[in-house]
N, C-alpha and C positions, 0 to 999 in steps of 0.2 A: 761533401761534408766539410765543415769548417773545423780546423785543427790548430792546436797550439802545443808547444814544447816548453817544458820548464826544466832547465838544466842543460847546459851546452858543453859538457865535458867529454870524456873518452868514449862513452857509449852512445852519445847523442847522434853521431853520424848514422848509426843503424836505424835510429828512429826517424831521422829526416829522410833517409833513403826509402824506408818503408812507407812513409807518408807520400813521398813523390811517386813511388811505384803503384800505390793504391789510389792515385789521382785525388788525394785530399787537398783542400785549399788551405795552405799554411797561412794563418792569419797573424800569429804572434809567437815570439820566442822570448825566453826569459833566462837570465843568469845574473848572479850577483857581480860577476866580472864581465864588464861590457866587451872587453877584448875577445873573450871566448865566443860571444855572440857573433861578432864580425868575422872571426876566423871560420866559424861554422858556415855562415852564409856565403862567404867568399868561396869556400870549398865547392859549393854547389851552384855558384854563379847566381846567387839570390841577393847579393848585396844591394842591388839597385831596385829591388822589388818593393811593394807596399807593405811588406811584413813589418808589424810593429815590434819594437824592441822594449823590453822591460827589465829592470833590476829588482823589482818587487813583484812576487808572484800574485799577491792579493790584488794589486792594481790590474794585472793582466786579467784575472778572473772577473773582477768588478766591472771593468770597462768593455768587456766583450761578451754580451749576452748571447750572441748568436753562435758562439763556439760550442760544438757538440762533443768533441773528443779532445782530451788533453793527455799528453805523456808526461810522466814524472821521472826524470832521469838525473836527479841530483845525487848528492852524497846520501848514503842509506839512512843516516840518522835523522833526516828530516822528511823522509818519504811519508810517514804516517801523518805528520802535521799538515803537510801540503794536501795529501789525499783527503783528509777530513774536511778541509776548507773547500776543496773542489766539489766534493759530494754534497755538502750543505748548500752549495750554489747550483746544484743539479747538473753537474758536468760528468759525463762518462769519462772514465780514466783507465789508462794503462800505467801500472806502477812497475818500475824496474825492481828486480829482486834485490834484497828481500823486501817484501811489501811493508814490513815494519821491523822493529827491533825488540818488540815485546809481545807476549800473548795478549795483554790488555789492549794494546793499540790495534792488533789484528782483529780482535773481537769487535772493537768499536767501528772499524772500517766496514766489517760485515753488517753490523747493526744499522749503521747509517745508510749503507747502500740499499738495504731492504726498506728503510724508512722513506728515503727520498726517491726510490725507484730508478736508480741509475745502474749502469753496467760497470763493473770493475773487473779488470783482468790483470793478474800478476804476470810479469814478463818472463815466463819460463818458456822461451821460444824453442828450446830443443825438443819439446813435445811435437813440434811440427816438422822435425827432420823426417825425410822419406823412410829411412831405416826404422826410426822409432815408431812411425805410423804403422808400418808393416808388422812390427812386433806386437803392437797393441791389437791390431786386427786378429792376429793369430791367437792371442790370449782370449779375446772376446769370443772367438769361434770355439774355444775349448780345446785347441790343438795340443796344448801342453798337458792336459789332464790335471791331476793333482800336482800342485807346486811343491817342490822340495826346498829349493833355496835360490837366492840370487845375490849378486854383489855389484857394487859400483866402485870403480877405481879411478880417481881423478889425480893424475900424476903430472903436475905442471911445475913451471918455474916462475917465480916472481923475485926479482933482485932488488937491491936497495934503490937503484935508479927509479924503478916503478913506484916505490913507496914515497920517494921524495918528490914526485910530481904533484902530490896532493897530501897535505898534512893530516887529513882526516883518515887516510887509509891505515888499517891496522889498529885503529882505536876502538875501544869497547863502546863508546858513545855513538860513533858515526859509521862503523864498518864491521867490526868483528874480525875474525881471522880467516884462514884458508877455507874452513867449512862454510862459513856464512857468506863469504864473497865469491870465491872461485868454485866451490864444490856444491853449492846449493842446487844448481841445475841438475846435476847427476843424482843428488839426493831426492829431488822431486821425482825424477824418472823411476828410481828404485821403488819409492813408496807407491807411486801410481801403478806400476806393473805388478807389484807383489800383493795387491789387495787393499792398500790404503790404511786399513785399520790395524793399529799396533797395540800390543799389550805392554811391552817393556823394552827399554833401551839401556845398554851398558856401554859407556864410552870412555876413552882416554884421549887426552890432547896434550901436546907438548909445544914448547917454543925452543926448537933445536938450534936454529941458525940466525933467526931474525930478532936479535935481542934489542934492537932499537924500536921494536913495536910493543904494543900492549898485549896483543892477542896471539893465538896459536899459529904455527906454520905446518903442523901435522895433526891429524885427528883420525882415530879409528873407532869403530863401534860395531856392536852386535845387536841386531834388531829381531825381536820376537813378534811376528805378525799374528793377528787373531785367527787367521786361517790355518795356523800350524807351521807355516813356512818360516825359514830363518833368512835374515839378510845380513850382509856385512858391508861396511863402508870404510874406504880408505881415501882420505883427501889430504893433499899436501901441495905446498909451493916450494918444496925442497929439492926438486929433481934437477940434476946438473946435466947439461948446461942450458936446456930449453924444454918447453912443453913436450911431454912424451906421449900421453894418451888420456882419453876419457873412455873407459870401457865398462859396459854393462853386460852382465851375464844373467840369464834366467834358465833355471833347470826344472823340468817337470818329469812326471813318470813317462810321458810320451813325446817329449820334445826338449831340444837344447838350442839356445840362441846366444850368440855373442855379438854385441854391437861394439865396434871399435873406431879407430881413427882418432883425431884430436878432440872431437866433440860428439861422439856416438853418431857419426855420419856414414858409417859403413857396416854392412853385415859381413862378419868374419866367420860365423858358424851358424848354420840353419839346417837342422835335422829333425824330422818329425816321423812318427810311426805311420800316420796316414799320408796319403799322396795328395799333392796339389799340383796341377799343371804349371803353376807359376813358380814353384820352388827353385827350379834351376835358375830362373831369372833373378830371384831374390838373393841367391847365393853370390851373385856378381854385383849386387847393388852397392855402389860407391858414389856418394854425393860429394862433388868437389866443393870445397869451401875456401874462402879467402883467409879466414882466421878462426880462432876457437869459438867465436860467437855464432858460427854457422850461418845458415840462410833462413832461419825461422822467423825473424822479426817481421818480414813482409807478410808471411802467412798468418802470423798471430794478429797483425793489424787487419788483414782481410777477414779473419774470423770475427774480430771485434766489430768491424763495420757491419757485417752481416747480422750480428746479434743486436746491434742498436737499431738497424733498419727493420728487423723482423721480430723484435722483442723475444730473443732467445738468450739462454745462458752461455757465456763464453766458455770455451773448452778449459781454459785455465782461469777460473773465476776466483773471487776473493777467498772462498773456502779452500780451494786448492792451494792458493798462495800461503794461507795460514798453515796448512798441513806440512808444507816444505819447511817453513820457518819453525814450526813446533818440533820437528825432528832434529834440526840443528840445535835448538835451545835445549832439548832433552839430553843431547850429547854433552853440551856445556854443563848442564845441571849435574849429570852423572860424574863428570870430571870434578866438579866443585865438591860434591858430597862423597865422592869415592864409593859409590854404590849404584846398583841398577835403579832406573827411574821408571815409574809407571806412567802410562798415558791414559787419558788426555792430561796435559799440563793445565793446572788451574791458572797459574801465572808464573812467568819467568821472563827475565829481560837480559839482554847482553850486558847491561850495566851491573847485573848481579855478579859478573865475572871480574869486575875491577880488582886489580891487585893479584890475580891468580898466578902470574908468573914473575912477580916482583923480585923474588929471591933467586931466580935462575940467572 
């Protein structure tokens, strides 16, 4: 399958590795900074290959009719623009999180993907963690019984050096804050595990230490799910001196689970009323990861390839991408309005938060 990558920054290495691991034919890469392209290709000894280089994503799409799959790994603020262009040209796409910065754009991506019959996957790769997959299976088997509550805690560090690597980071137009950039993976997992459908969200965000940014560095929220369960969210980049954890808890009348590690890559508690011969093994499940991105990109790519070849819906389709985005935007809206917010959101954008912390 012929593949192209748009955006050669920090996360692009995971996409190239996933493409290579899945035996995709890398046809073209694109970045507005040509030096980023060469750096990425040299890293994987691809500099002397026939891979085409572009600084304009439209030219890449227009000049390569045979490409079947494109990754979008640019700054977040242009994800939707590029996605819509690719879809209209009948390209299947994987969009790095968040899939858009507004509900309006997310809805348009979904509409266009239906109209042009292409596959769209939001890149929430942690759904493919081994520990996460086992938790999902337990939920689908009904082992938890009635759900009581759940929580996601993303306690990471991002310092000024990180933000200075790219001027778009921490801006409302192109990035958002800790919840939108770093914590949206965990937020996706919480919503997916707790039943997806939400009644109401109450959130508070602050900019405690990163006053050189526009957006938040800490956010907390209470989520009321339609099934009666309650969820809590804590997401921050204020942890000293380095990333501490990404931990997901699910509590039910007949089961308790805690996924921990740096990116929900380990089962730290696994207790159920009913017996399963594999439970002892699950209690020791720890997936070694190189960094907080985990090992899920390759599996997400494999899922997407299978869905393109066999006309199936990706595990993390465009609607799933919208749900994760919607929950973050609901927390932002709650902060802005200082009151609980009902879902679904008709429309809200990260740009509606401009000026939120200007007086701090």
